[in-house]
VOGU-535750 format. One record per residue: residue number from 1; residue in three letters; x, y, z of N, C-alpha, C, O, CB in turn. Coordinates in steps of 0.02 Angstrom, whole numbers. Glycine has a CB too. Example, Ala and Ser with C-alpha at 12.3 -4.5 7.8 and 13.67 -1.06 7.14 Angstrom:
- nr rest n_c1 n_c2 n_c3 ca_c1 ca_c2 ca_c3 c_c1 c_c2 c_c3 o_c1 o_c2 o_c3 cb_c1 cb_c2 cb_c3
- 1 Ala 660 -284 390 615 -225 390 660 -165 390 712 -166 423 565 -224 452
- 2 Ser 642 -112 354 684 -53 357 645 2 394 670 57 402 704 -30 286
This chain:
- nr rest n_c1 n_c2 n_c3 ca_c1 ca_c2 ca_c3 c_c1 c_c2 c_c3 o_c1 o_c2 o_c3 cb_c1 cb_c2 cb_c3
- 1 Met 4380 5926 3188 4393 5882 3132 4332 5838 3120 4306 5808 3166 4457 5839 3145
- 2 Arg 4309 5836 3058 4250 5797 3040 4268 5724 3028 4316 5709 2993 4218 5827 2978
- 3 Lys 4228 5679 3057 4240 5608 3047 4215 5588 2978 4159 5604 2959 4205 5567 3103
- 4 Met 4257 5552 2941 4240 5531 2874 4199 5466 2877 4216 5421 2916 4303 5522 2831
- 5 Asp 4146 5462 2837 4104 5402 2834 4144 5346 2800 4171 5355 2746 4038 5416 2797
- 6 Thr 4145 5288 2832 4181 5231 2804 4134 5176 2780 4156 5121 2763 4230 5202 2855
- 7 Thr 4069 5190 2779 4020 5142 2754 4014 5149 2679 3999 5203 2654 3951 5152 2789
- 8 Pro 4025 5094 2642 4018 5098 2569 3947 5117 2548 3898 5090 2574 4038 5031 2537
- 9 Ser 3943 5163 2500 3878 5184 2473 3849 5128 2430 3882 5078 2415 3885 5249 2432
- 10 Arg 3786 5137 2410 3754 5088 2366 3792 5082 2301 3801 5027 2275 3681 5109 2353
- 11 Leu 3815 5139 2274 3853 5138 2211 3920 5101 2221 3941 5063 2177 3867 5210 2187
- 12 Cys 3952 5112 2277 4015 5078 2292 4004 5003 2298 4044 4964 2273 4046 5106 2358
- 13 Arg 3952 4983 2331 3936 4911 2338 3922 4879 2271 3942 4822 2258 3877 4901 2385
- 14 Glu 3887 4915 2227 3872 4890 2160 3936 4885 2118 3945 4837 2081 3820 4935 2125
- 15 Phe 3979 4935 2123 4044 4935 2089 4083 4872 2109 4110 4838 2065 4085 5000 2108
- 16 Ala 4086 4858 2173 4123 4799 2198 4089 4734 2175 4123 4686 2157 4128 4801 2274
- 17 Arg 4023 4733 2176 3987 4673 2155 4003 4656 2082 4016 4598 2065 3911 4682 2164
- 18 Ile 4003 4706 2039 4018 4696 1968 4088 4667 1960 4100 4625 1916 4012 4762 1930
- 19 Leu 4135 4690 2001 4204 4667 1997 4217 4603 2036 4273 4578 2036 4250 4722 2021
- 20 Gly 4167 4577 2070 4176 4517 2112 4223 4530 2169 4262 4487 2189 4203 4460 2069
- 21 Ser 4219 4590 2197 4266 4613 2249 4229 4632 2313 4168 4629 2318 4307 4672 2224
- 22 Thr 4269 4651 2363 4244 4675 2427 4247 4751 2429 4300 4779 2417 4284 4644 2486
- 23 Pro 4190 4784 2443 4191 4857 2445 4216 4884 2512 4207 4853 2564 4121 4884 2431
- 24 Ser 4248 4942 2509 4268 4978 2570 4278 5051 2550 4280 5068 2491 4333 4947 2602
- 25 Val 4285 5092 2601 4298 5163 2590 4363 5180 2627 4368 5169 2688 4239 5208 2615
- 26 Val 4411 5207 2591 4476 5226 2619 4487 5299 2602 4490 5317 2543 4534 5181 2592
- 27 Asn 4494 5341 2652 4503 5414 2642 4448 5443 2598 4461 5488 2558 4571 5427 2610
- 28 Gly 4387 5419 2606 4330 5445 2568 4325 5419 2497 4283 5442 2459 4334 5518 2566
- 29 Val 4367 5371 2479 4369 5344 2411 4343 5272 2412 4363 5232 2453 4441 5346 2381
- 30 Cys 4297 5257 2366 4271 5189 2360 4325 5144 2332 4354 5159 2280 4207 5187 2315
- 31 Thr 4338 5089 2366 4386 5040 2341 4354 4971 2337 4310 4955 2377 4449 5038 2386
- 32 Ala 4375 4932 2290 4351 4864 2281 4413 4820 2274 4452 4828 2226 4303 4857 2219
- 33 Thr 4423 4774 2320 4483 4733 2319 4465 4659 2317 4412 4638 2339 4527 4748 2380
- 34 Arg 4512 4621 2290 4501 4549 2284 4568 4514 2281 4614 4537 2248 4459 4533 2221
- 35 Ser 4573 4457 2316 4633 4415 2311 4616 4355 2267 4565 4322 2277 4657 4391 2381
- 36 Arg 4658 4343 2219 4646 4288 2173 4684 4227 2198 4742 4215 2180 4669 4307 2100
- 37 Thr 4652 4188 2240 4684 4131 2272 4694 4072 2225 4728 4023 2242 4644 4108 2332
- 38 Asn 4664 4076 2165 4672 4021 2117 4736 4027 2076 4751 3984 2035 4613 4020 2070
- 39 Leu 4775 4080 2087 4838 4089 2051 4896 4062 2091 4899 4070 2152 4849 4163 2034
- 40 His 4943 4032 2056 5004 4007 2088 5062 4028 2044 5091 3987 2007 5002 3928 2097
- 41 Pro 5081 4093 2048 5131 4119 2002 5201 4090 2014 5221 4075 2070 5134 4194 2008
- 42 Val 5237 4083 1959 5306 4061 1960 5347 4116 1926 5332 4134 1869 5316 3991 1926
- 43 Val 5398 4141 1959 5440 4193 1932 5512 4169 1933 5538 4147 1984 5433 4260 1973
- 44 Leu 5544 4173 1875 5612 4149 1866 5621 4078 1891 5672 4060 1920 5661 4195 1904
- 45 Gly 5569 4037 1877 5573 3966 1892 5557 3947 1964 5562 3888 1981 5640 3942 1877
- 46 Arg 5538 3994 2005 5522 3976 2075 5454 4004 2094 5434 4057 2070 5576 4001 2123
- 47 Pro 5419 3969 2138 5353 3993 2160 5358 4061 2194 5401 4071 2237 5320 3942 2207
- 48 Ala 5315 4106 2175 5314 4173 2206 5266 4170 2266 5207 4154 2258 5291 4228 2154
- 49 Glu 5290 4185 2324 5250 4182 2385 5222 4249 2406 5177 4252 2449 5292 4153 2442
- 50 Ser 5246 4303 2378 5225 4370 2398 5151 4382 2383 5127 4363 2330 5267 4423 2363
- 51 Phe 5117 4414 2429 5046 4431 2418 5039 4482 2362 4983 4492 2338 5015 4459 2482
- 52 Met 5092 4514 2341 5090 4565 2288 5073 4535 2220 5057 4572 2173 5156 4602 2284
- 53 Phe 5076 4470 2213 5063 4438 2148 4990 4422 2137 4971 4408 2080 5103 4375 2142
- 54 Val 4948 4424 2188 4879 4401 2178 4824 4452 2188 4767 4437 2171 4868 4346 2224
- 55 Pro 4836 4512 2215 4779 4556 2228 4757 4595 2165 4794 4604 2117 4797 4606 2282
- 56 Gln 4695 4616 2169 4668 4663 2121 4637 4719 2162 4605 4705 2213 4615 4630 2072
- 57 Ala 4647 4781 2142 4617 4837 2178 4593 4889 2128 4628 4906 2080 4669 4869 2227
- 58 Phe 4533 4912 2139 4502 4963 2096 4472 5017 2141 4452 5003 2197 4448 4932 2049
- 59 Ser 4469 5077 2116 4439 5131 2156 4408 5184 2110 4425 5189 2051 4492 5163 2202
- 60 Phe 4363 5222 2140 4339 5282 2106 4325 5335 2158 4303 5321 2214 4276 5266 2065
- 61 Glu 4338 5397 2139 4327 5454 2183 4260 5485 2168 4226 5465 2121 4384 5506 2176
- 62 Asn 4240 5534 2207 4175 5567 2199 4166 5593 2128 4214 5617 2097 4167 5624 2248
- 63 Met 4105 5587 2103 4090 5611 2036 4081 5687 2037 4058 5716 2087 4026 5578 2009
- 64 Asn 4101 5719 1982 4090 5791 1976 4020 5805 1950 3979 5759 1943 4143 5823 1928
- 65 Lys 4004 5867 1936 3937 5885 1914 3918 5853 1848 3859 5845 1833 3931 5960 1907
- 66 Ser 3967 5835 1808 3955 5802 1743 3949 5726 1749 3937 5692 1699 4010 5820 1694
- 67 Gly 3958 5700 1809 3954 5628 1819 4019 5592 1805 4019 5530 1799 3901 5599 1776
- 68 Lys 4074 5629 1800 4139 5598 1788 4176 5588 1854 4170 5630 1900 4182 5641 1740
- 69 Ala 4214 5533 1859 4252 5518 1920 4320 5490 1901 4328 5460 1848 4214 5468 1965
- 70 Leu 4368 5501 1944 4434 5471 1934 4430 5398 1954 4414 5382 2011 4490 5509 1975
- 71 Cys 4444 5354 1906 4442 5282 1919 4512 5253 1910 4546 5269 1861 4391 5246 1872
- 72 Leu 4533 5212 1957 4599 5182 1954 4593 5106 1964 4547 5082 1996 4646 5212 2008
- 73 Gly 4640 5069 1936 4641 4998 1945 4712 4971 1946 4757 4999 1914 4601 4963 1891
- 74 Glu 4721 4918 1983 4787 4886 1987 4777 4811 1989 4738 4785 2029 4827 4911 2049
- 75 Thr 4812 4776 1945 4807 4704 1943 4874 4675 1918 4913 4710 1886 4748 4681 1898
- 76 Val 4885 4613 1933 4945 4579 1909 4925 4539 1847 4876 4502 1849 4976 4533 1963
- 77 Leu 4962 4546 1793 4950 4509 1732 5003 4454 1727 5062 4466 1736 4952 4554 1670
- 78 Leu 4980 4396 1712 5027 4340 1704 5042 4328 1631 5080 4283 1614 4999 4276 1737
């Protein structure tokens, strides 16, 4: 079994820098994550304490020969 490299590439680090996030590699996929600690969401009149309300996560997979890659993003909108 081949060990997968978990060191973010230069492109991955630049991707994360643009997004103001932290780069990492998960299952060979570049990810950029960030917690928005300046948000204090209120849902149905009560403070939301779940960490699910504040993260942002973006990723992109390896580019094909045409330079296209699958890019995904997840964020909470208030």
